[in-house]
C-alpha positions in Angstrom: 0.0 0.0 0.0 1.4 3.4 -0.9 2.4 5.7 1.9 0.5 8.9 2.4 1.9 11.7 0.3 4.2 13.8 2.4 5.0 17.4 1.9 8.2 18.4 0.2 11.2 19.5 2.2 10.8 23.0 3.5 13.0 25.8 2.3 13.4 29.2 3.7 11.4 30.7 0.9 8.5 28.2 1.0 5.2 29.9 1.4 3.1 26.9 2.5 3.0 25.5 6.0 3.5 21.8 5.1 6.1 19.9 7.1 8.7 17.5 5.9 8.6 13.9 7.2 11.9 12.3 8.1 10.5 8.9 7.2 9.4 9.9 3.6 10.5 7.3 1.1 11.4 4.5 3.5 10.6 1.0 2.2 9.3 -2.0 4.1 12.0 -4.3 2.8 14.8 -2.0 3.9 13.3 -1.5 7.4 12.9 -5.3 7.8 16.6 -5.7 6.9 17.5 -3.1 9.6 15.4 -5.0 12.1 18.2 -7.6 12.2 19.9 -5.2 14.6 17.6 -6.7 17.3 19.6 -9.9 17.1 23.0 -8.3 17.8 24.8 -9.6 20.9 25.6 -6.0 22.0 22.3 -4.1 21.6 22.5 -0.5 20.5 19.4 0.9 22.3 19.3 4.1 20.3 19.5 2.3 16.9 16.9 -0.3 18.0 14.5 2.5 19.0 14.9 4.1 15.6 14.2 0.9 13.8 11.0 0.3 15.9 10.0 3.9 15.1 10.2 3.2 11.4 8.2 0.0 11.8 5.5 1.8 13.7 5.4 4.5 11.0 4.9 1.9 8.3 2.1 0.3 10.3 0.3 3.6 10.9 0.6 4.5 7.2 -1.4 1.4 6.3 1.6 -0.8 5.3 0.7 -4.5 5.7 3.0 -7.2 6.9 2.7 -10.8 5.8 2.3 -13.5 8.4 6.0 -14.5 8.1 7.2 -10.9 8.2 5.2 -10.2 11.3 6.3 -13.3 13.1 10.0 -12.6 12.3 9.7 -9.0 13.6 7.8 -10.2 16.7 10.5 -12.8 17.7 13.3 -10.4 17.1 11.6 -7.7 19.2 11.1 -10.1 22.1 14.9 -10.3 22.4 15.0 -6.6 23.4 13.5 -7.4 26.8 17.1 -8.1 27.9 17.9 -4.4 27.5 17.5 -2.2 30.6 17.0 1.0 28.6 13.7 2.5 29.7 13.1 4.4 26.4 13.7 1.2 24.3 11.4 -0.8 26.6 8.5 1.6 25.9 9.1 1.2 22.2 9.0 -2.6 22.6 5.7 -2.3 24.3 4.3 -0.2 21.5 5.4 -2.4 18.6 4.1 -5.6 20.3 0.7 -4.0 20.6 0.7 -2.9 17.0 1.9 -6.3 15.6 -0.8 -8.2 17.6 0.9 -11.6 17.6 -1.2 -14.7 17.1 -2.4 -16.9 20.1 0.4 -19.4 19.6 3.0 -16.7 19.6 1.7 -14.7 22.6 3.1 -17.3 25.1 6.6 -16.4 24.0 6.3 -12.9 25.5 3.8 -13.5 28.2 6.4 -14.4 30.9 8.4 -11.2 30.2 5.3 -9.1 30.3 4.0 -10.7 33.6 7.5 -10.1 35.1 7.2 -6.4 34.1 3.7 -6.2 35.5 5.0 -7.1 38.9 8.1 -4.9 38.5 9.0 -2.2 41.0 9.2 0.2 38.0 5.8 1.8 37.7 6.4 2.6 34.0 7.0 -1.0 33.2 3.9 -2.1 35.2 1.5 0.3 33.4 2.8 -0.6 29.9 2.9 -4.3 30.6 -0.8 -4.2 31.6 -1.8 -2.4 28.4 0.1 -4.9 26.2 -1.1 -8.0 28.0 -4.7 -6.9 27.9 -4.3 -6.1 24.2 -2.7 -9.4 23.0 -4.1 -12.1 25.3 -7.3 -14.0 25.1 -9.9 -14.9 27.7 -8.1 -18.0 29.1 -4.9 -16.2 30.0 -6.9 -13.2 31.3 -8.4 -15.4 33.9 -5.0 -16.2 35.2 -3.9 -12.6 35.5 -7.2 -11.2 36.7 -6.0 -10.9 40.3 -3.1 -8.7 39.2 -5.4 -6.5 37.1 -7.8 -6.0 40.1 -4.9 -4.9 42.2 -3.7 -2.6 39.5 -7.1 -0.9 39.4 -6.7 0.3 43.0 -2.9 0.9 42.8 -1.6 4.0 44.6 0.3 5.0 41.4 -2.2 6.8 39.1 -0.3 5.8 36.0 -0.8 2.1 36.8 -4.4 2.5 37.9 -5.3 4.4 34.7 -3.6 1.8 32.6 -5.7 -1.0 34.2 -8.9 1.0 33.9 -8.4 1.9 30.2 -7.5 -1.8 29.5 -10.8 -2.7 31.2 -12.7 -0.4 28.8 -11.1 -2.2 25.8 -11.6 -5.7 27.3 -15.3 -5.0 28.0 -15.9 -5.5 24.2 -14.5 -9.0 24.2 -14.4 -10.3 27.8 -17.3 -8.5 29.5 -17.8 -11.2 32.1 -14.3 -10.8 33.5 -14.4 -7.0 33.6 -17.8 -6.9 35.3 -16.2 -8.7 38.3 -14.1 -5.6 38.9 -17.0 -3.4 39.9 -15.9 -3.0 43.6 -12.4 -2.1 42.6 -13.6 0.4 40.0 -15.9 2.0 42.5 -12.9 2.4 44.9 -10.9 3.9 42.1 -13.7 6.4 41.5 -12.9 7.9 44.9 -9.2 8.5 43.8 -7.8 12.0 44.1 -6.0 11.6 40.7 -8.1 13.3 38.0 -7.3 10.8 35.2 -8.0 7.8 37.5 -11.4 9.2 38.4 -12.2 10.0 34.8 -11.3 6.5 33.6 -13.0 4.8 36.5 -16.3 6.7 35.8 -16.1 5.8 32.1 -15.5 2.1 32.9 -18.2 2.0 35.5 -20.8 3.6 33.2 -19.9 1.1 30.4 -20.4 -1.8 32.8 -23.9 -0.6 33.7 -24.9 1.1 30.4 -27.5 -1.6 29.5 -29.2 -1.2 32.9 -31.1 2.1 32.9 -31.9 1.9 36.6 -28.3 1.3 37.5 -27.1 4.2 35.4 -29.7 6.4 37.1 -28.5 5.4 40.5 -24.9 6.0 39.4 -25.8 9.6 38.3 -27.9 10.2 41.4 -25.0 9.2 43.7 -22.3 11.1 41.9 -24.2 14.4 41.3 -24.1 15.0 45.1 -20.5 16.3 44.8 -18.2 13.3 45.0 -16.6 13.9 41.6 -13.7 16.4 41.7 -11.9 15.8 38.5 -13.0 18.3 35.7 -12.7 15.6 33.1 -14.8 13.2 35.1 -17.3 16.0 35.8 -17.7 16.6 32.0 -18.3 12.9 31.6 -20.9 13.0 34.4 -22.7 15.9 32.7 -23.1 13.8 29.5 -24.4 10.8 31.5 -26.8 13.2 33.4 -28.1 14.5 30.1 -28.9 11.0 29.0 -30.8 10.2 32.2 -32.7 13.5 31.8 -33.7 12.6 28.2 -35.0 9.2 29.4 -36.8 10.5 32.5 -40.2 12.3 32.6 -40.4 15.7 34.3 -41.9 16.2 37.8 -45.7 16.0 37.5 -46.2 18.7 40.2 -43.6 21.3 39.4 -42.8 20.4 35.8 -39.0 20.5 36.6 -36.6 18.1 35.0 -34.7 15.7 37.3 -31.1 16.7 37.7 -31.5 20.0 35.9 -30.4 21.8 39.1 -27.1 19.8 38.9 -26.5 21.1 35.3 -27.3 24.6 36.4 -24.9 24.3 39.3 -22.1 23.2 36.9 -22.6 26.6 35.1 -20.9 28.2 38.1 -18.0 25.7 38.2 -14.5 27.1 38.5 -13.3 25.1 35.4 -14.1 26.5 31.9 -14.5 23.0 30.3 -17.1 22.0 32.9 -19.0 25.3 32.5 -19.1 24.9 28.7 -20.1 21.2 28.9 -22.9 22.1 31.2 -24.1 25.0 29.0 -24.0 22.8 25.9 -25.9 20.1 27.7 -28.6 22.5 28.7 -29.0 23.9 25.1 -29.4 20.3 23.8 -32.2 19.3 26.2 -35.3 18.2 24.4 -38.1 20.8 24.4 -35.9 23.2 26.4 -37.7 26.3 27.6 -36.5 29.9 27.5 -36.3 29.9 31.3 -33.9 26.9 31.2 -31.9 28.4 28.4 -31.2 31.8 29.9 -28.4 30.9 32.4 -26.7 28.8 29.7 -26.9 31.6 27.1 -25.5 34.0 29.7 -22.4 31.8 30.3 -21.9 31.4 26.5 -22.1 35.1 26.0 -19.2 35.6 28.5 -17.2 33.1 26.5 -17.7 35.2 23.3 -15.3 37.8 24.7 -12.7 35.4 26.0 -9.1 35.8 25.1 -8.9 32.1 24.2 -9.9 31.2 20.6 -11.1 27.8 21.5 -13.7 29.2 24.0 -14.9 31.8 21.5 -15.3 29.1 18.8 -17.1 26.7 21.2 -19.5 29.4 22.4 -20.3 30.8 18.9 -20.8 27.3 17.5 -23.2 26.3 20.3 -25.1 29.6 19.9 -25.3 29.0 16.2 -27.1 25.7 16.8 -29.4 27.3 19.4 -30.3 30.0 16.9 -31.8 27.4 14.6 -34.6 26.6 17.1 -34.6 29.6 19.6 -33.4 32.7 17.7 -34.9 35.1 20.2 -32.9 33.6 23.0 -29.7 34.4 21.2 -30.5 38.0 20.3 -28.9 39.4 23.5 -25.6 38.1 22.2 -25.7 39.9 18.9 -23.5 42.8 19.9 -20.8 40.5 21.2 -21.0 38.4 18.0 -20.7 41.4 15.7 -17.3 42.1 17.2 -16.3 38.5 16.2 -16.9 39.3 12.5 -13.4 40.6 12.4 -11.9 37.8 14.4 -8.6 36.4 13.1 -10.0 32.9 13.2 -12.1 32.6 10.1 -14.2 29.7 11.5 -15.2 31.9 14.4 -16.0 34.8 12.1 -18.1 32.6 9.8 -20.1 31.2 12.6 -20.7 34.7 14.0 -21.9 35.9 10.7 -24.3 33.0 10.1 -25.7 33.3 13.7 -26.3 37.0 13.2 -28.1 36.3 10.0 -30.4 33.9 11.8 -31.1 36.1 14.8 -31.0 39.6 13.2 -34.0 41.7 12.6 -35.1 43.5 9.4 -33.5 46.8 10.5 -30.1 45.2 10.9 -29.9 43.6 7.4 -28.3 46.5 5.6 -25.6 46.9 8.3 -24.8 43.2 8.2 -24.5 43.1 4.5 -21.9 45.9 4.6 -19.9 44.0 7.2 -20.2 40.7 5.2 -19.0 42.3 2.0 -15.5 42.9 3.3 -15.5 39.6 5.1 -16.2 37.3 2.1 -13.0 37.8 0.3 -11.0 36.4 3.3 -12.6 33.0 3.8 -12.5 29.7 1.9 -15.3 28.4 -0.3 -16.7 26.0 2.3 -17.3 29.0 4.7 -18.7 31.1 1.9 -21.3 28.4 1.2 -22.5 28.5 4.8 -22.9 32.3 4.6 -24.8 32.1 1.3 -27.2 29.6 2.8 -27.8 31.8 5.8 -28.4 34.8 3.5 -31.0 32.8 1.6 -32.8 31.9 4.8 -32.7 35.6 5.9 -34.2 36.7 2.6 -37.1 34.2 2.9 -37.6 35.5 6.4 -37.6 39.2 5.4 -38.8 39.2 1.7 -39.0 43.0 1.7 -35.2 43.1 1.8 -34.8 41.0 -1.4 -33.2 43.8 -3.4 -30.3 44.2 -0.9 -29.8 40.5 -0.5 -30.2 39.7 -4.2 -27.7 42.4 -5.1 -25.2 40.9 -2.6 -25.7 37.4 -4.2 -25.2 38.9 -7.6 -22.0 40.6 -6.7 -20.4 37.6 -5.1 -21.5 35.4 -8.0 -19.2 37.4 -10.3 -16.2 36.9 -8.0 -13.8 33.9 -8.2 -14.9 30.7 -6.7 -15.3 26.9 -7.2 -18.2 25.0 -8.5 -19.9 24.2 -5.2 -19.7 27.8 -4.1 -21.2 29.1 -7.4 -23.8 26.4 -7.3 -24.9 27.4 -3.8 -25.4 31.0 -5.0 -27.3 30.0 -8.2 -29.5 27.7 -6.2 -30.2 30.5 -3.7 -31.2 32.9 -6.5 -33.5 30.2 -8.1 -35.2 29.6 -4.7 -35.7 33.3 -4.2 -37.2 33.7 -7.7 -39.7 30.9 -7.0 -40.6 32.1 -3.5 -40.6 35.9 -4.0 -42.4 36.9 -7.1 -41.1 40.5 -6.9 -37.5 39.2 -7.2 -38.1 37.4 -10.5 -37.0 40.0 -13.0 -34.0 41.2 -11.0 -32.9 37.6 -10.3 -33.2 36.6 -14.0 -31.2 39.7 -15.0 -28.4 38.8 -12.5 -28.3 35.3 -13.9 -28.1 36.5 -17.5 -25.1 38.6 -16.6 -23.4 35.6 -14.9 -24.1 33.1 -17.7 -22.0 35.3 -20.1 -18.8 34.2 -18.2 -19.9 31.0 -16.5 -17.4 28.2 -16.8 -19.5 25.4 -15.5 -21.7 23.5 -17.9 -24.1 22.3 -15.2 -24.8 25.8 -13.9 -25.3 27.1 -17.5 -27.8 24.5 -18.3 -29.7 25.1 -15.0 -29.9 28.8 -15.7 -31.0 28.3 -19.3 -33.8 25.9 -18.0 -34.9 28.6 -15.6 -34.8 31.3 -18.3 -36.9 29.1 -20.6 -39.5 28.5 -17.9 -39.7 31.9 -16.3 -38.5 34.3 -19.0 -41.6 34.1 -21.2 -43.8 35.1 -18.2 -42.0 38.4 -17.6 -43.1 41.8 -18.8 -40.4 42.0 -21.4 -39.4 38.5 -22.5 -37.6 39.7 -25.6 -34.6 41.0 -23.6 -33.6 37.4 -22.7 -33.4 36.1 -26.3 -30.0 37.7 -26.9 -28.4 36.1 -23.8 -29.8 32.7 -24.7 -28.8 32.8 -28.4 -25.3 33.9 -27.4 -25.0 30.5 -25.7 -25.8 28.8 -29.0 -23.0 30.6 -30.7 -20.3 30.6 -28.0 -20.8 27.5 -25.8 -20.1 23.8 -25.9 -22.6 21.2 -27.3 -24.4 20.5 -24.0 -25.1 24.2 -23.3 -26.1 24.8 -26.9 -28.7 22.1 -26.8 -30.1 23.6 -23.6 -30.2 27.0 -25.2 -32.2 25.6 -28.2 -34.8 24.2 -25.7 -35.0 27.5 -23.9 -35.6 29.3 -27.2 -38.3 26.9 -28.1 -40.1 27.6 -24.9 -40.2 31.3 -25.7 -41.6 30.4 -29.2 -44.4 28.4 -27.6 -45.5 31.0 -25.0 -44.8 34.4 -26.6 -46.6 34.5 -30.0 -45.0 37.8 -31.0 -41.5 36.4 -30.7 -42.3 33.2 -32.6 -41.1 34.3 -36.0 -37.8 35.5 -34.6 -37.4 32.2 -32.7 -38.1 30.2 -35.8 -35.3 32.1 -37.6 -32.9 31.4 -34.8 -33.9 27.7 -34.7 -33.3 27.3 -38.4 -29.8 28.6 -38.0 -29.2 25.8 -35.4 -29.9 23.2 -38.1 -26.4 23.8 -39.4 -24.7 23.1 -36.0 -22.0 20.5 -36.0 -23.5 18.6 -33.0 -26.2 16.0 -33.6 -28.1 16.8 -30.4 -28.4 20.5 -31.2 -29.5 19.8 -34.8 -32.0 17.1 -33.6 -33.6 19.5 -31.0 -33.8 22.3 -33.5 -35.5 20.0 -36.0 -37.9 18.7 -33.4 -38.9 22.2 -32.1 -39.3 23.6 -35.6 -41.7 20.8 -36.4 -43.6 21.3 -33.1 -43.8 25.1 -33.6 -45.3 24.6 -37.0 -42.3 26.2 -38.9 -44.2 29.4 -39.7 -47.8 28.6 -38.6 -49.4 31.3 -36.6 -50.8 29.1 -33.9 -49.2 26.4 -31.9 -51.1 23.2 -31.0 -51.8 22.4 -27.4 -49.9 19.1 -27.7 -46.7 21.1 -28.6 -47.0 23.1 -25.4 -47.7 19.9 -23.4 -44.6 18.2 -25.0 -42.2 21.1 -24.3 -43.5 22.1 -20.8 -44.9 18.8 -19.7 -43.4 16.3 -17.2 -42.5 12.9 -18.5 -43.4 11.4 -15.1 -40.1 9.4 -14.8 -36.6 10.3 -13.9 -34.5 11.1 -16.9 -31.6 8.8 -15.7 -34.1 5.9 -15.6 -35.5 6.7 -19.0 -32.0 6.9 -20.5 -31.0 3.5 -19.0 -34.3 1.9 -20.2 -33.8 3.3 -23.8 -30.2 1.9 -23.8 -31.4 -1.5 -22.7 -34.3 -1.6 -25.2 -33.7 -3.7 -28.3 -35.6 -3.0 -31.5 -38.4 -5.5 -32.0 -42.1 -5.7 -32.8 -42.9 -4.8 -29.2 -42.8 -0.9 -29.0 -41.0 0.9 -26.2 -43.3 1.4 -23.2 -42.5 4.4 -21.1 -44.9 3.1 -18.4 -42.3 0.3 -17.8 -39.6 2.8 -16.8 -38.9 2.7 -13.0 -40.0 5.9 -11.2 -37.5 5.6 -8.3 -33.9 6.5 -8.8 -30.9 7.3 -6.6 -29.6 10.8 -7.6 -26.0 11.0 -8.6 -24.4 14.5 -8.8 -21.8 14.9 -11.4 -19.8 18.0 -12.0 -18.0 18.7 -15.2 -16.2 21.8 -16.3 -16.6 22.9 -19.8 -13.0 22.4 -20.9 -11.2 19.5 -19.2 -7.5 20.0 -19.2 -5.1 17.5 -20.6 -3.7 16.9 -17.1 -7.1 15.7 -15.9 -7.5 13.5 -18.9 -4.1 12.0 -18.4 -4.9 11.3 -14.7 -8.2 9.5 -15.6 -6.4 7.4 -18.2 -3.7 6.4 -15.8 -6.2 5.3 -13.2 -7.9 3.2 -15.9 -4.8 1.4 -17.0 -3.2 0.4 -13.7 -5.1 -2.8 -13.0 -5.1 -4.2 -16.4 -1.6 -4.0 -17.6 -1.9 -0.7 -19.4 -5.4 -1.3 -20.9 -8.7 0.3 -20.2 -11.0 -2.2 -18.6 -14.1 -1.5 -20.7 -15.6 -4.2 -22.9 -15.2 -2.1 -26.0 -11.5 -1.6 -25.4 -11.0 -5.4 -24.9 -12.8 -6.2 -28.1 -10.8 -3.7 -30.1 -7.6 -5.2 -28.7 -8.5 -8.8 -29.4 -9.7 -7.9 -32.9 -6.4 -6.2 -33.6 -4.6 -9.5 -33.0 -4.7 -11.7 -36.2 -4.8 -15.0 -34.2 -8.1 -14.0 -32.5 -9.8 -12.0 -35.3 -11.8 -14.9 -36.6 -13.3 -16.0 -33.3 -16.5 -14.1 -33.9 -18.4 -11.8 -31.5 -16.9 -11.4 -28.0 -19.6 -12.4 -25.5 -18.1 -11.4 -22.2 -14.9 -10.3 -20.5 -14.5 -11.1 -16.8 -13.1 -8.8 -14.1 -9.4 -9.3 -13.5 -8.5 -12.2 -11.3 -5.3 -11.9 -9.3 -2.9 -14.9 -9.7 -0.1 -13.5 -7.4 0.1 -12.2 -3.9 0.7 -8.5 -3.4 4.3 -7.3 -3.3 5.7 -10.4 -4.9 8.5 -10.4 -7.6 6.0 -10.4 -10.4 2.4 -9.1 -10.6 0.0 -11.1 -12.7 -3.8 -11.0 -13.1 -5.9 -12.6 -15.8 -9.0 -11.6 -17.7 -11.2 -14.4 -19.3 -12.6 -13.4 -22.7 -15.5 -15.7 -23.6 -16.4 -16.4 -27.3 -19.0 -18.9 -28.5 -16.4 -21.5 -29.3 -13.2 -20.2 -27.7 -11.8 -18.8 -24.4 -8.9 -16.3 -24.6 -7.0 -15.8 -21.3 -5.3 -12.4 -21.2 -2.5 -12.3 -18.6 -1.6 -8.8 -17.5 2.0 -9.0 -16.2 4.2 -6.5 -14.5 7.9 -6.9 -13.6 8.5 -5.4 -10.2 12.3 -6.2 -10.0 14.3 -3.2 -11.1 17.5 -5.3 -11.7 15.9 -7.6 -14.2 14.8 -7.5 -17.8 12.3 -10.3 -18.8 12.1 -11.6 -22.4 9.8 -14.1 -24.1 7.3 -13.9 -21.2 4.6 -16.5 -21.5 2.1 -18.4 -19.3 1.9 -22.2 -19.6 -1.6 -23.5 -18.8 -2.5 -27.1 -18.1 -6.1 -28.2 -17.7 -6.2 -30.2 -14.5 -10.0 -30.6 -14.6 -12.2 -30.3 -17.7 -12.0 -32.4 -20.9 -13.7 -29.9 -23.2 -10.8 -27.6 -23.7 -8.3 -28.0 -26.5 -5.1 -25.8 -26.6 -5.0 -23.6 -29.7 -2.3 -20.9 -29.4 0.0 -18.9 -27.0 1.1 -15.3 -27.6 4.1 -14.3 -25.4 5.4 -10.9 -24.4 8.6 -10.1 -26.3 10.2 -7.9 -23.6 9.1 -6.7 -20.2 11.4 -4.2 -18.5 10.9 -3.1 -14.9 7.6 -1.4 -14.2 6.3 -1.7 -17.8 3.1 -3.8 -18.0 2.5 -6.3 -20.8 -0.1 -8.8 -22.0 0.4 -12.5 -22.7 -2.4 -14.6 -24.3 -3.4 -18.2 -24.2 -6.3 -19.6 -26.3 -8.4 -22.7 -25.8 -11.1 -24.1 -28.1 -14.3 -25.5 -26.6 -17.6 -26.9 -28.1 -19.6 -24.2 -29.9 -22.1 -22.6 -27.5 -21.2 -25.0 -24.6 -20.9 -24.0 -21.0 -17.6 -25.8 -20.5 -16.1 -25.8 -17.0 -12.5 -26.5 -16.0 -9.6 -25.8 -13.8 -6.1 -24.8 -14.9 -2.6 -24.7 -13.3 -0.5 -21.8 -14.5 3.3 -21.3 -14.7 4.9 -18.0 -15.8 8.0 -18.7 -17.9 10.5 -16.1 -19.1 14.2 -15.4 -20.0 16.0 -13.3 -17.4 18.7 -10.7 -18.1 20.3 -8.9 -15.3 20.3 -5.0 -15.5 23.1 -2.8 -14.3 21.4 -0.3 -11.9 24.0 2.4 -12.6 23.6 2.4 -16.4 20.2 0.7 -16.9 21.7 -1.6 -19.5 20.9 -5.3 -19.6 23.4 -8.1 -19.9 23.6 -9.9 -23.3 23.5 -13.3 -21.7 20.7 -14.5 -19.4 19.0 -17.6 -18.1 15.6 -19.3 -18.3 13.3 -19.2 -15.2 9.8 -19.8 -14.2 7.3 -18.7 -11.5 4.3 -20.6 -10.2 1.0 -18.8 -10.4 -2.3 -19.5 -8.6 -4.7 -22.0 -10.2 -7.6 -20.6 -12.3 -11.1 -21.8 -12.7 -13.6 -21.4 -15.5 -17.0 -21.3 -13.8 -20.6 -21.2 -15.0 -20.8 -17.5 -14.0 -18.2 -16.8 -16.7 -21.0 -17.6 -19.3 -23.5 -15.2 -17.8 -23.4 -11.6 -18.7 -24.8 -9.0 -16.2 -27.7 -7.2 -18.0 -30.3 -5.1 -16.2 -34.0 -4.9 -17.2 -36.0 -1.7 -17.0 -39.1 -3.4 -15.6 -38.5 -6.8 -14.1 -42.2 -7.7 -13.7 -43.1 -6.9 -17.3 -40.1 -8.8 -18.6 -40.8 -11.8 -16.4 -44.4 -11.9 -17.6 -43.3 -11.9 -21.3 -41.2 -15.1 -20.8 -43.0 -18.4 -21.2 -44.1 -19.9 -17.8 -43.6 -23.3 -19.3 -39.9 -22.7 -19.4 -39.7 -21.9 -15.7 -37.7 -24.1 -13.3 -38.2 -23.9 -9.5 -36.5 -25.6 -6.6 -35.6 -25.1 -2.9 -32.2 -25.2 -1.3 -30.7 -25.0 2.2 -27.8 -22.5 2.4 -26.8 -23.5 5.9 -25.8 -21.1 8.7 -25.3 -17.5 7.6 -24.6 -14.3 9.5 -27.5 -12.5 7.7 -29.8 -12.6 4.7 -27.6 -9.9 3.1 -24.6 -12.3 3.1 -26.7 -15.1 1.6 -28.0 -12.9 -1.2 -24.5 -11.6 -1.9 -23.1 -15.1 -2.1 -25.8 -16.4 -4.5 -25.5 -13.3 -6.7 -21.7 -13.7 -6.9 -22.0 -17.4 -7.8 -24.5 -16.7 -10.6 -22.8 -13.6 -11.8 -26.1 -11.9 -12.5 -27.3 -8.3 -12.2 -29.5 -7.4 -9.2 -32.6 -5.4 -10.3 -34.6 -2.6 -8.8 -32.4 -2.3 -5.7 -33.6 -5.7 -4.4 -30.0 -6.8 -3.5 -30.2 -4.6 -0.4 -31.9 -6.4 2.5 -33.8 -4.2 5.1 -32.3 -4.4 8.6 -33.9 -7.1 10.9 -35.8 -8.7 7.9 -36.5 -12.4 8.3 -37.3 -13.0 4.7 -36.5 -11.2 1.4 -36.8 -11.6 -2.4 -34.0 -10.5 -4.7 -34.5 -10.1 -8.5 -31.6 -11.0 -10.8 -31.2 -10.6 -14.5 -28.6 -11.7 -17.0 -27.9 -13.0 -20.5 -26.6 -16.6 -21.0 -24.0 -17.4 -23.7 -25.8 -17.2 -27.1 -27.9 -14.2 -26.1 -30.5 -16.1 -24.0 -32.2 -13.9 -21.5 -32.4 -15.2 -17.9 -34.4 -13.9 -15.0 -34.3 -15.2 -11.4 -36.5 -14.7 -8.4 -34.4 -15.5 -5.3 -36.5 -15.8 -2.1 -34.6 -16.4 1.2 -35.6 -16.8 4.8 -33.7 -17.1 8.0 -34.6 -18.7 11.3 -33.6 -18.1 14.9 -30.5 -20.4 14.5 -29.5 -18.4 11.4 -30.2 -21.3 9.1 -31.1 -19.9 5.6 -33.5 -21.5 3.2 -33.8 -20.4 -0.4 -36.4 -20.8 -3.1 -35.0 -20.3 -6.6 -37.3 -19.6 -9.5 -35.8 -19.2 -13.0 -37.3 -18.2 -16.3 -35.5 -17.9 -19.5 -36.0 -18.2 -23.3 -34.6 -21.7 -23.1 -35.6 -24.4 -20.5 -32.1 -25.9 -20.8 -30.6 -22.6 -19.6 -33.0 -22.5 -16.7 -31.8 -25.9 -15.7 -28.2 -24.8 -15.9 -28.8 -22.1 -13.4 -30.1 -24.6 -10.9 -27.1 -26.9 -11.6 -24.8 -24.0 -10.8 -26.4 -23.6 -7.4 -26.6 -27.3 -6.7 -22.9 -27.8 -7.4 -21.7 -24.6 -5.6 
């Protein structure tokens, strides 16, 4: 796994604040070689600590170690227990925790750790407890439980905290053992050490968290003043809030239980406790103004604090309160106005948005002046928050739409990214729809923006709005120029939208229709098919010179299709020309929206990046079926095989980080299978020539070897493709298993010159076995309407049977397993099983070799013992194919 990208080394003249990592570029292999220093008779503690630091860095960067590598490191590290260096011993503890040795290896280090746990050195004791609890299993924990209990009540706070934190972690896997520590944990809760009290309270609450009455009793006993640690008090405030949320108020007084405790914490001497209490009060369900007042007062004092963290915490909390109780926050407005110029932009942004939520109509103009200077100093993500707050303010005070619309228009013309500009455009669109008086001004601002807009998506949105709202304004003709300019100056997508907008003017505004028709006729000469087709369609609908437009033309242009466009597009792509006409009623009406952002002119750098991402996994080739087919057709040996039916996803044949990287793609033809081996040489000191894969069928008699096509030369890092072809019976679903051996001719490369030796030697490398399964003959193909397609297939060709799938963790796992075995496409989102469902039906679709359509109804149910039963109903255009589907499941 690649390491995280570090910053470049800092120079005196660097302007950014990135830092240089001293570990940048270290390689796992080199570090493992350095780890041999652990075996030296005379240990160098400083050097050993440096090597452990590098190992920890690699682990934290996501680097993975094989089983053998981890074992070797673990055994080498255990030898460092003989060193008396305290710093090195701490590093040893850390690396053992991170490596997490297996159960059969733990015993090697257990004796050393138990010796340290009973050491006179408190630092050893604390760390040994942490490591033992991390790496040992329940059986061994029972043997050391007595020592852990003693550690919980140890006089040294470091040891006590280590035992308590270990108990918190152990509670997830060995709850029964930890629950027996209750008396010791309660004793630790009375400790004078702040961290011990904090950890003891956290552990005690987790032990009791599933017992509401026990938690209530815990809170009741501790709110009487026995907790002195500020950290523990913050934790207690949170637990108290939970109890308040679950408890009804007093029937006589209406007061909440424990509210007095929260209010008392507002007068605590520690700032963190005061803030935690104030935040808890503001988050109470159905909180009243009387309850909010003391908390708001405390937060208002924090607004003028010299500490940025307190100002940020207070203004963020007040911002949330302003959403539900804006009047309660108005007393803080003067203090928040002073924060608009705060050096911390996050604080300033929160102050602005809070003021916009709590301000009154008379303060709008003053706020806008302050915000204008503020906007240029903050990042886009903060600007978006401000824009959304301004939109809400405008809807709250519609009389101020001119001021606010003018502000939005001004910032729309400034520099900014797509999301920021989209937020402004969306705000203007909402204001136009909600405030009728703002329509003409808003449209005018958008027309000015579209002249220089660089985002295709925003341009099409604005053109759609102009086409819908422009014809309804007092002077619709003034928008025609802006729209037609898009036809002349923009890309094809925007030009097509502009043509549609012009047509809407032609339908609604009769006086403009002759002019619109002239402009549409000019669009007939556009070089884009979509633009020409739209112009032709609208000219036909508008009558091309007729004085009146039929109602059906208006209905077509302004009407709603009633189905999502994404679904309609997918259904049209799946539709195959036949005697049965396309039925729009069969298009699904539910769709998951996918937002895509595309700039008008993609740079070559972006294109290059996309291509490189596509080519990595497949030996330099794009993984699409079209690219595969073009490649295979360009090779004379495969050109006569006919139409390619399917190409499988790449199957890895080597482990990660081995000397050679090989994966295979299975290309299925009616009478042949072509295996494409994507190979990469990862050894810099070798040049490989005549690289080929020797395949031998170990299972399956239908396959006859045809040809092999090797890679002529494969230098370091350069991907290549080798091919092996087998013939099989035409149209048959032939299954088999193959052993694979990579053969090649090796030439050593001089690292200093990069030149390869003239002489070399032959070598080979064993690859993983490969199977050809029935799923390789099924192509994933969706259907637009499963029920309609199911009903069109002959019920006489249906095959049904029931199966037991054994014990499964969930129905989701069972459905995923069957879908993977069959290699079919889930339809209509039925592959997602609702939580806690005891039964479910999944719909699958595919196409069998030869173009035979197959549909499957997969009904599963699970009982209390997690045993899964399945009913499989298959329909296809060929009964033999339906039977094959059942055979696949029966033999799986």
